[in-house]
C-alpha positions in Angstrom: -31.7 -1.4 -102.7 -33.9 0.8 -100.5 -37.4 -0.5 -100.5 -38.8 3.3 -100.9 -36.6 3.8 -104.3 -37.7 0.2 -105.5 -41.2 0.8 -105.2 -41.2 4.3 -106.6 -39.6 2.8 -109.6 -42.1 0.0 -109.6 -44.9 2.9 -109.8 -43.6 4.6 -113.2 -44.6 4.2 -116.5 -43.1 1.4 -118.5 -40.7 3.6 -120.3 -39.2 7.3 -119.3 -37.8 9.8 -121.1 -34.1 10.7 -120.7 -35.2 13.9 -118.8 -37.4 11.8 -116.4 -34.7 9.4 -115.5 -32.4 12.5 -115.0 -34.8 14.2 -112.7 -35.1 10.8 -110.7 -31.7 10.2 -110.3 -30.8 13.8 -109.7 -28.4 13.8 -112.6 -27.8 15.8 -115.9 -29.4 14.5 -119.0 -25.8 13.9 -120.4 -25.3 11.5 -117.7 -28.3 9.3 -118.5 -27.4 9.3 -122.2 -23.8 7.8 -121.3 -25.4 5.3 -119.2 -27.2 4.2 -122.3 -24.2 4.6 -124.6 -22.0 2.5 -122.0 -25.2 0.0 -121.7 -25.8 0.6 -118.3 -29.5 1.4 -119.3 -31.6 -0.6 -121.9 -33.2 2.2 -124.1 -35.0 2.7 -127.4 -35.3 5.4 -129.7 -38.8 5.1 -131.8 -38.5 8.6 -133.2 -36.0 11.1 -132.3 -36.1 10.7 -128.6 -34.8 7.7 -126.4 -36.9 5.6 -124.1 -35.6 3.6 -120.9 -37.3 0.8 -119.8 -38.2 0.9 -116.3 -36.9 -2.7 -115.6 -33.5 -1.2 -116.6 -33.6 1.3 -114.0 -34.2 -1.4 -111.2 -31.1 -3.2 -112.4 -29.2 0.2 -112.4 -30.1 0.9 -109.0 -28.7 -2.4 -107.9 -25.8 -1.7 -109.7 -25.1 1.3 -108.1 -26.5 -0.2 -104.6 -23.3 -3.0 -105.4 -21.0 0.0 -106.4 -21.7 2.6 -103.9 -24.0 1.1 -100.7 -24.7 4.0 -99.2 -26.0 6.1 -102.5 -29.6 4.1 -101.8 -29.8 4.3 -97.9 -31.4 7.8 -98.0 -35.0 8.1 -98.9 -35.8 10.2 -102.1 -38.4 12.7 -101.6 
């Protein structure tokens, strides 16, 4: 995994909203919800909205790196 992305994720709060994760990965919010339904990320739904754990995002990045190695070779602005 690209060190810059790992450092960026580690500097985030412990949990993020679906919209924040979508912005981070530059995907639609439906994609993030699909990741939750598929079990690719851990999320809780305390009061109406999902919160995704930061540690789960690190695992997701590792999964993406294993599946599509070039995906995280580029720096994210």
